[in-house]
C-alpha positions in Angstrom: -4.4 -50.8 -20.4 -0.7 -50.8 -19.8 1.9 -50.8 -22.6 2.1 -54.4 -23.7 5.8 -54.4 -24.2 6.5 -52.9 -20.8 7.6 -55.7 -18.5 5.8 -55.9 -15.2 8.3 -58.3 -13.6 11.6 -57.0 -12.3 12.7 -53.4 -12.8 13.8 -51.4 -15.8 17.6 -51.7 -16.3 17.9 -48.0 -16.1 17.1 -48.1 -12.4 20.3 -49.9 -11.6 22.5 -47.4 -13.6 20.7 -44.5 -11.8 21.1 -46.3 -8.5 24.9 -46.5 -9.0 25.3 -42.9 -10.2 23.3 -41.6 -7.3 25.3 -43.7 -4.8 28.5 -42.1 -6.0 27.0 -38.6 -6.0 25.9 -39.1 -2.4 29.4 -40.5 -1.6 30.7 -37.2 -2.9 28.3 -34.9 -1.1 28.2 -36.7 2.3 32.0 -37.3 2.2 32.6 -33.6 1.9 29.9 -32.8 4.4 31.3 -35.3 7.0 34.7 -33.5 7.0 33.5 -29.9 6.5 32.9 -28.7 10.1 36.1 -30.2 11.5 37.9 -28.7 8.6 36.4 -25.2 9.3 37.0 -25.4 13.1 40.3 -27.2 13.2 42.2 -26.6 10.0 40.9 -23.1 9.2 40.6 -22.2 12.9 37.3 -20.4 12.4 35.9 -21.1 15.9 32.7 -22.9 16.7 30.2 -20.1 16.0 31.6 -19.0 12.6 32.0 -22.7 11.6 28.4 -23.5 12.6 27.1 -20.4 10.7 29.0 -21.4 7.5 28.0 -25.0 7.7 24.3 -24.1 8.3 24.3 -21.7 5.3 26.0 -24.2 3.0 23.6 -27.1 3.8 20.6 -24.7 3.6 21.7 -23.4 0.1 22.2 -27.0 -1.0 18.5 -27.5 -0.4 17.3 -24.3 -2.1 19.1 -24.9 -5.4 17.1 -28.0 -6.4 14.1 -25.7 -6.7 15.9 -23.9 -9.5 17.6 -27.0 -10.9 14.2 -28.7 -11.3 12.8 -25.8 -13.2 15.9 -25.6 -15.5 15.5 -29.3 -16.4 11.8 -29.1 -17.0 12.0 -26.0 -19.1 15.3 -26.2 -21.0 17.8 -29.0 -20.5 15.8 -32.1 -19.8 16.9 -34.3 -16.8 19.8 -36.2 -18.5 21.8 -33.1 -19.4 20.9 -31.4 -16.1 22.3 -34.4 -14.1 25.4 -34.6 -16.3 26.2 -30.9 -15.9 25.5 -31.1 -12.2 27.8 -34.0 -11.6 30.7 -32.4 -13.5 30.2 -29.1 -11.5 30.2 -31.0 -8.2 33.5 -32.8 -9.1 35.1 -29.5 -10.1 33.9 -28.0 -6.8 35.6 -30.8 -4.8 38.9 -30.4 -6.6 38.8 -26.6 -6.1 38.5 -27.2 -2.3 41.6 -29.4 -2.4 43.5 -26.2 -3.1 43.5 -25.8 0.7 42.9 -22.1 1.3 39.8 -20.6 2.9 38.9 -18.6 -0.3 39.1 -21.8 -2.4 36.9 -23.6 0.1 34.2 -21.0 -0.4 34.4 -21.0 -4.2 34.4 -24.8 -4.2 31.3 -24.9 -2.0 29.5 -22.4 -4.2 30.2 -24.6 -7.3 29.1 -27.8 -5.5 25.8 -26.0 -4.5 25.0 -25.2 -8.2 26.0 -28.8 -9.3 23.9 -30.4 -6.5 20.9 -28.3 -7.5 21.0 -29.7 -11.1 21.8 -33.3 -10.1 19.6 -34.0 -7.0 16.0 -33.3 -8.1 16.4 -34.6 -11.7 17.9 -38.0 -11.1 14.9 -38.8 -8.8 12.5 -37.5 -11.5 14.1 -39.9 -14.0 13.6 -42.9 -11.7 9.9 -42.0 -11.5 9.6 -41.7 -15.3 11.0 -45.2 -15.9 7.6 -46.6 -14.9 4.3 -46.1 -16.7 1.5 -44.4 -14.7 -0.1 -46.7 -12.2 2.8 -49.2 -12.3 2.8 -51.1 -9.1 6.6 -51.5 -9.2 7.2 -47.8 -8.8 7.2 -47.8 -5.0 9.7 -50.6 -4.7 11.8 -49.0 -7.4 12.1 -45.9 -5.2 12.9 -48.1 -2.2 15.8 -49.7 -4.2 17.0 -46.2 -5.2 16.8 -45.0 -1.6 19.1 -47.8 -0.6 21.6 -46.5 -3.2 21.4 -43.1 -1.5 22.2 -44.6 1.9 24.9 -46.9 0.6 26.6 -43.8 -0.8 26.2 -42.0 2.6 27.5 -45.0 4.5 30.6 -45.3 2.2 31.2 -41.6 2.6 31.0 -41.5 6.4 33.2 -44.5 6.7 35.8 -44.5 3.9 35.9 -40.8 3.1 35.7 -39.7 6.7 38.5 -42.1 7.8 40.7 -41.1 4.8 40.2 -37.5 6.0 40.9 -38.4 9.6 44.2 -40.3 8.7 45.6 -38.3 5.8 44.0 -34.9 6.3 40.8 -33.3 5.0 42.3 -32.5 1.6 42.7 -36.2 0.8 39.1 -36.8 1.9 37.8 -34.0 -0.4 39.9 -35.3 -3.3 38.4 -38.8 -2.8 34.9 -37.3 -2.8 35.7 -35.6 -6.2 37.0 -38.9 -7.6 33.8 -40.6 -6.4 31.7 -37.9 -8.3 33.6 -38.4 -11.5 32.9 -42.2 -11.2 29.2 -41.4 -10.8 29.2 -39.2 -13.9 31.0 -42.0 -15.9 28.4 -44.6 -14.8 25.6 -42.2 -15.5 26.9 -41.7 -19.1 27.5 -45.4 -19.7 23.8 -46.2 -18.8 22.3 -43.3 -20.8 20.7 -45.5 -23.5 18.4 -47.0 -20.8 16.9 -43.6 -19.8 17.5 -41.4 -22.8 13.8 -41.7 -23.7 12.5 -40.4 -20.4 15.1 -37.5 -20.0 15.3 -35.7 -23.3 15.1 -31.9 -23.4 11.6 -30.5 -23.9 12.6 -29.0 -27.3 15.9 -30.7 -28.5 15.8 -29.0 -31.9 16.2 -25.5 -30.5 18.5 -26.3 -27.5 21.7 -25.3 -29.3 20.3 -22.6 -31.7 20.6 -18.9 -30.9 17.6 -17.8 -28.9 18.7 -14.9 -26.6 20.8 -12.8 -29.0 23.8 -15.0 -29.9 23.1 -17.3 -26.9 21.4 -20.7 -27.4 19.2 -21.9 -24.4 22.0 -24.4 -23.5 24.6 -21.6 -23.4 22.2 -19.4 -21.5 22.0 -22.1 -18.8 25.8 -22.4 -18.6 26.1 -18.6 -18.3 23.4 -18.5 -15.6 25.2 -21.2 -13.6 28.5 -19.3 -13.9 26.7 -16.1 -12.6 25.1 -17.9 -9.7 28.5 -19.1 -8.4 29.7 -15.6 -7.2 26.2 -14.9 -5.7 26.5 -18.1 -3.6 30.1 -17.3 -2.7 28.8 -13.9 -1.3 25.9 -15.6 0.7 28.4 -18.2 2.2 30.7 -15.4 3.2 27.7 -13.4 4.6 25.6 -15.9 6.4 23.2 -13.4 7.9 22.2 -12.2 4.4 21.6 -15.9 3.4 19.1 -16.1 6.3 17.1 -13.1 5.1 17.1 -14.5 1.6 15.7 -17.8 2.9 13.0 -15.9 4.9 12.0 -13.8 1.8 11.7 -16.9 -0.4 9.7 -18.7 2.2 7.2 -15.9 2.6 6.8 -15.8 -1.2 6.3 -19.5 -1.5 3.8 -19.8 1.4 1.9 -16.8 0.0 1.6 -18.5 -3.4 0.3 -21.7 -1.8 -2.4 -19.9 0.2 -3.3 -17.8 -2.9 -3.8 -20.9 -4.9 -5.9 -22.4 -2.1 -8.2 -19.3 -2.0 -8.6 -19.5 -5.7 -9.5 -23.3 -5.7 -12.0 -23.2 -2.9 -12.3 -24.3 0.7 -11.2 -28.0 0.4 -8.0 -27.0 -1.4 -7.4 -24.1 1.0 -7.7 -26.6 3.9 -5.2 -28.9 2.3 -2.7 -26.0 1.7 -3.0 -25.0 5.4 -2.4 -28.7 6.4 0.6 -28.7 4.2 2.0 -25.4 5.6 1.4 -26.6 9.2 3.4 -29.8 8.6 6.2 -27.7 6.9 6.7 -25.9 10.2 6.9 -29.2 12.1 9.3 -30.4 9.4 11.6 -27.5 10.2 11.6 -28.4 13.9 12.5 -32.0 13.1 15.4 -31.3 10.7 16.8 -28.4 12.7 17.5 -30.8 15.5 18.3 -33.8 13.4 20.9 -31.9 11.3 23.1 -31.4 14.4 24.7 -34.7 13.0 27.2 -33.0 10.8 27.8 -30.0 13.1 27.5 -29.9 16.9 27.2 -33.7 17.3 30.5 -34.2 15.3 32.3 -31.7 17.6 30.7 -33.5 20.6 32.2 -36.7 19.3 35.5 -35.0 18.9 35.6 -33.5 22.4 33.6 -35.7 24.7 33.0 -39.1 23.3 35.4 -42.0 23.9 35.7 -43.4 20.4 38.3 -46.2 21.0 37.3 -49.7 20.0 39.9 -52.2 21.1 43.1 -50.5 20.1 41.6 -48.5 17.2 40.2 -44.9 17.6 37.3 -44.0 15.3 37.6 -40.5 13.7 35.0 -38.0 15.0 33.6 -37.5 11.5 33.2 -41.2 11.1 30.6 -41.3 13.9 28.1 -39.9 11.3 28.0 -43.4 9.8 25.4 -44.6 12.4 22.5 -42.9 10.5 22.9 -44.4 7.0 23.8 -47.8 8.6 20.5 -47.8 10.6 18.5 -46.7 7.5 19.9 -49.7 5.6 19.0 -51.9 8.6 15.5 -50.6 9.3 14.4 -49.1 6.0 12.9 -52.3 4.5 11.4 -53.3 7.8 9.6 -50.0 8.0 8.2 -50.2 4.5 6.8 -53.7 5.3 5.4 -52.3 8.5 3.5 -49.5 6.7 2.0 -51.9 4.2 0.9 -54.3 6.9 -0.7 -51.5 9.0 -2.5 -50.2 5.9 -3.8 -53.8 5.1 -5.1 -54.1 8.7 -6.6 -50.6 8.4 -4.5 -49.5 11.4 -2.3 -47.0 9.6 -1.4 -43.8 11.4 -2.5 -40.5 9.9 0.2 -38.3 8.3 0.2 -35.7 11.2 0.4 -38.6 13.8 3.4 -40.1 12.0 5.1 -36.6 12.1 4.4 -36.3 15.8 5.8 -39.7 16.6 8.9 -39.0 14.5 9.6 -35.8 16.4 9.0 -37.6 19.7 11.6 -40.2 18.9 14.1 -37.5 17.9 13.6 -35.8 21.3 14.2 -39.1 23.1 17.4 -39.5 21.2 18.8 -36.3 22.7 17.7 -37.4 26.2 20.1 -40.4 25.9 22.8 -37.9 27.1 21.2 -37.9 30.5 21.8 -41.6 30.8 25.4 -41.4 29.5 26.7 -38.3 31.3 26.9 -40.0 34.8 29.0 -42.8 33.2 31.6 -40.5 31.7 35.2 -41.4 32.4 37.4 -38.3 32.5 34.5 -36.3 30.9 34.3 -38.7 28.0 31.0 -40.5 27.5 30.9 -44.1 26.0 30.5 -44.6 22.2 27.1 -46.3 22.7 25.7 -42.8 23.6 25.9 -41.8 19.9 24.9 -45.3 18.8 21.6 -45.1 20.7 21.0 -41.4 20.0 21.4 -41.9 16.2 19.2 -45.0 16.3 16.3 -43.0 17.8 16.9 -40.2 15.3 16.8 -42.7 12.4 13.6 -44.4 13.5 12.2 -40.8 13.8 13.4 -40.0 10.3 11.7 -43.1 8.9 8.4 -42.0 10.4 8.7 -38.6 8.8 11.0 -38.3 5.8 9.5 -40.7 3.1 6.0 -39.8 4.3 6.7 -36.1 3.6 7.7 -36.6 0.0 4.7 -38.7 -0.9 2.4 -36.3 1.0 3.4 -33.4 -1.2 2.3 -35.1 -4.4 -1.1 -36.0 -2.9 -2.0 -32.7 -1.4 -1.5 -30.1 -4.2 -2.9 -29.8 -7.7 -0.8 -31.6 -10.4 0.3 -28.3 -12.0 1.7 -27.1 -8.7 3.7 -30.2 -7.8 7.1 -28.7 -8.7 6.4 -25.5 -6.6 5.2 -27.6 -3.7 8.3 -29.9 -3.9 10.3 -26.7 -3.9 8.5 -25.5 -0.8 9.2 -28.8 0.9 12.9 -28.6 0.1 12.8 -25.0 1.3 11.5 -26.1 4.7 14.5 -28.4 4.9 16.8 -25.6 3.8 15.3 -23.4 6.6 15.9 -26.2 9.0 19.5 -26.5 8.1 20.0 -22.8 8.5 18.3 -23.0 11.9 20.4 -26.1 12.8 23.5 -23.8 12.4 22.0 -21.3 14.8 21.0 -24.1 17.3 24.5 -25.6 17.1 25.9 -22.2 18.4 24.3 -22.9 21.8 26.9 -25.7 22.2 29.7 -23.4 20.9 32.1 -23.6 23.8 34.8 -21.4 22.3 37.8 -23.4 23.2 41.1 -21.5 23.7 44.6 -22.8 23.1 44.4 -25.4 25.9 41.7 -27.5 24.3 43.2 -30.7 25.7 42.9 -29.6 29.3 40.6 -31.6 31.5 38.9 -28.4 32.8 38.0 -27.7 29.2 36.5 -31.1 28.7 34.5 -30.7 31.9 33.1 -27.4 30.7 32.3 -28.7 27.2 30.5 -31.8 28.6 28.4 -29.7 30.9 27.4 -27.5 28.0 26.5 -30.4 25.7 24.5 -32.1 28.5 22.6 -28.9 29.2 21.9 -28.0 25.5 21.0 -31.5 24.3 18.8 -32.4 27.3 16.9 -29.1 26.8 16.6 -29.8 23.0 15.3 -33.3 24.0 12.6 -32.0 26.4 11.4 -29.3 24.0 11.2 -31.7 21.0 9.5 -34.4 23.1 7.0 -31.8 24.1 6.4 -30.6 20.5 6.1 -34.2 19.3 3.5 -35.0 22.0 1.6 -31.8 21.2 1.4 -32.8 17.5 0.3 -36.4 18.5 -2.6 -34.8 20.5 -3.7 -32.4 17.9 -3.2 -34.8 14.9 -6.9 -35.5 14.5 -7.6 -31.8 14.1 -4.7 -31.3 11.6 -5.8 -34.5 9.8 -9.3 -33.0 9.1 -7.6 -30.4 6.9 -6.4 -33.3 4.6 -10.0 -34.3 3.6 -9.3 -38.1 3.6 -5.8 -38.0 2.1 -3.6 -40.5 3.9 
């Protein structure tokens, strides 16, 4: 029987405070990310290839850190303190970047990665804990929270990106930092609504000496400080970052298989099913995550962004994705419910295959647009249509992935499996940086010359159409073999 004083109508007030805090944190993260590549390539004159490598390593490490951040919260800090510390670190990182030198950019990014690792996994955990087990409101609570994420991303890719476009990247980074401080403030103001679900595991010993003179709390602070130079080194040496990712991936996959072997054939099948979908997940996100990298440079060089008398900034073209998610998100959640009720729901592998297929079709839009280019500039609807297909693909795959993780693995391995899932996205972001290099037409001084535009458009058409054909092929392949993969799930949908 459920707790009699837990209301079953409406949502806990804590949800709305967490919604607002997460919205501003995503404003901070996506605002900085929207401007990052143009800043690397244009302001710091890094060149396409180096810029893509740094961008890929940064976004990959952002996804690795939550694995550690989740463990720190579960074991020592509790989620409230972890989120608070993470938010403060992210704001500090943004303000360090505002300093304007290449060295400060790398230190700032390293600080943001640590902060994001503490913030991102733990605020989601708190949302889940606001509801008692089996509470039917939990799914719609997460849907509301997901809207907060995308509102933040939409504000970031419009307001932050345009401020950066008009007043220079430094102003955009500063605005992102201010947004993060606002998020921290809102989070603190609402803390009485979720203090009960986010306390440290042992509050009495948190500030008492445990490791020599260090308390557990101070040990975490010291650990975070020591991580920052390590991340600085990995951002500076992106090849090493790639090897670190591979080593961690091998270890995680090994531990999943070992657990499957120990628990018997059914669990082993589920682990293999999980690992297979992890690989397809990498394919999807490696192509999807061109948004902040090569697609932004494509928008800068070969897309006519003028609307009436106004020209949209290249970074602002990233707004299509969060805008479409806000448009289609609730429609999709209604669609999945209706299909389930009619017993016509797709299997998990089938949804993945259809998601990858739509992503591929998005890239093939360039074949429609290229013949209509005027002076080697394609119309803005090219990106509008491409991002629409990418977003519908994402809605087939992204929310499904997260719920699948919790269903497939034993309860005591959920944190590790979530880590593995985030790791597959980290690997995808790193791979996205490598893929983007295929478009890296290294422009010389005469970037504005028509000849240059002709060459770069030809390169983009060539690379994106190839990516389109390959991903459509991979999507169709997964659709065809989905009944076989689905058998490994033993009835889990």
